[in-house]
C-alpha positions as CSV (number, residue, x, y, z in Angstrom):
1,M,-9.4,-24.4,4.8
2,K,-11.9,-23.3,7.3
3,F,-13.5,-19.9,7.6
4,K,-12.3,-19.8,11.4
5,E,-8.6,-20.4,10.4
6,I,-8.9,-17.5,7.8
7,H,-10.6,-15.2,10.1
8,E,-7.8,-15.6,12.7
9,M,-5.1,-14.7,10.2
10,S,-3.5,-11.2,10.0
11,T,-4.2,-9.1,6.9
12,E,-0.7,-9.5,5.7
13,E,-0.8,-13.3,5.9
14,L,-4.4,-13.1,4.0
15,L,-2.8,-11.3,1.2
16,T,0.2,-13.7,1.0
17,K,-2.4,-16.6,1.1
18,K,-4.5,-15.1,-1.6
19,R,-1.7,-14.7,-3.9
20,D,-0.4,-18.2,-3.4
21,L,-4.0,-19.8,-3.9
22,R,-4.3,-17.7,-7.1
23,Q,-0.7,-18.9,-8.2
24,E,-1.8,-22.7,-7.5
25,S,-5.1,-22.1,-9.4
26,L,-3.1,-20.9,-12.4
27,H,-0.9,-24.0,-12.3
28,L,-3.8,-26.3,-12.0
29,R,-5.6,-24.5,-14.9
30,L,-2.5,-25.1,-17.0
31,Q,-2.4,-28.8,-16.1
32,Q,-6.1,-29.1,-16.9
33,Q,-5.5,-27.7,-20.3
34,S,-2.7,-30.0,-21.1
35,G,-4.6,-32.9,-19.7
36,Q,-2.5,-33.8,-16.8
37,L,-4.8,-32.6,-14.0
38,E,-5.2,-35.5,-11.5
39,Q,-7.8,-33.8,-9.1
40,P,-10.3,-31.6,-11.1
41,S,-12.1,-31.0,-7.8
42,R,-9.1,-29.1,-6.4
43,L,-9.9,-26.2,-8.6
44,R,-13.4,-25.7,-7.1
45,L,-11.8,-25.9,-3.7
46,L,-9.1,-23.2,-4.5
47,R,-11.8,-20.9,-6.0
48,R,-13.7,-21.2,-2.7
49,D,-10.7,-20.6,-0.5
50,V,-9.9,-17.5,-2.6
51,A,-13.4,-16.4,-2.1
52,R,-13.2,-17.0,1.7
53,V,-10.1,-14.9,1.9
54,E,-11.4,-11.9,-0.2
55,T,-14.6,-12.0,2.0
56,V,-12.6,-11.6,5.2
57,L,-10.5,-8.9,3.6
58,T,-13.4,-7.0,2.5
59,Q,-15.1,-7.2,5.9
60,R,-11.9,-5.8,7.5
61,D,-11.8,-2.9,5.0
62,K,-15.3,-2.1,5.7
63,Q,-15.1,-2.6,9.5
64,P,-13.3,0.6,10.4
65,A,-15.5,2.7,8.2
66,T,-18.5,1.6,10.0
67,K,-16.9,2.4,13.4
68,K,-16.4,6.1,12.5
């Protein structure tokens, strides 16, 4: 997922996306522990996507505070 796509989403969509990504990450870690994970690189991509979403959410939280 590109940063531009994430930046264009609404806050509610970002929170939903973050929850979905974390849930998918949990399932992939469980698969990894049981030895059934086919794409180990997918875990890293999910972590990066979660970080991008959290970055945008943090920026949006701080933005109104700086305008006051």
